[in-house]
N, C-alpha and C positions, 0 to 999 in steps of 0.2 A: 378299968382293968378287967372287969367282967365281960364287958363287950368284946374286948380283944381276945379273951379267951374262947368266947363263943365263936367268933370269926375264925380262928385258929383250928377249932375243932371242926369246922365245916370244910377245911381244905383236904384234898386228898394228899397221900404221900407224895405223890408226883408233883403236884403244885407247891407244896411246902418245900420240897427239895429243890426246885428250881428257884424259889425265892430265897432260901438260906444261902444257895450257891452265890447269888449275886451279891449277898451282904458279906461275903468272904474275901474282902479286899486284900487282906495279908497274905492270901495264898496266891502271890504274884509269881513265884517260881514256876516256870512252864511245866516241869515233870509232875510236881505236886498238884497243880490244878488239873493236869491232864489225868492224874491218878484218881483225883476224887471225881471228876466228871465220869470217868470210865466206870467206876464203882457204882456211882449212882445210876448211870444208864444201862449198864450190864447186869448188875445184880439186884439192886433195890426197886427200881421202878418196874421191871418185868414181874417180879413177885409181889410187890406191895402198892404199886402206883395208884390203883383205882380205889384203895381202902381210904376212909377218913378216919 
């Protein structure tokens, strides 16, 4: 558990967001998935993407 937390803490926000999005299989609706991807790519990654 501690090793997993340590590994998670070393990821950038962009890396974590990409991994998280792949795990969201229930977001199969096209528009919902598109909206989440857009929010990540347009708002989150440009502002926080390089931060760990």
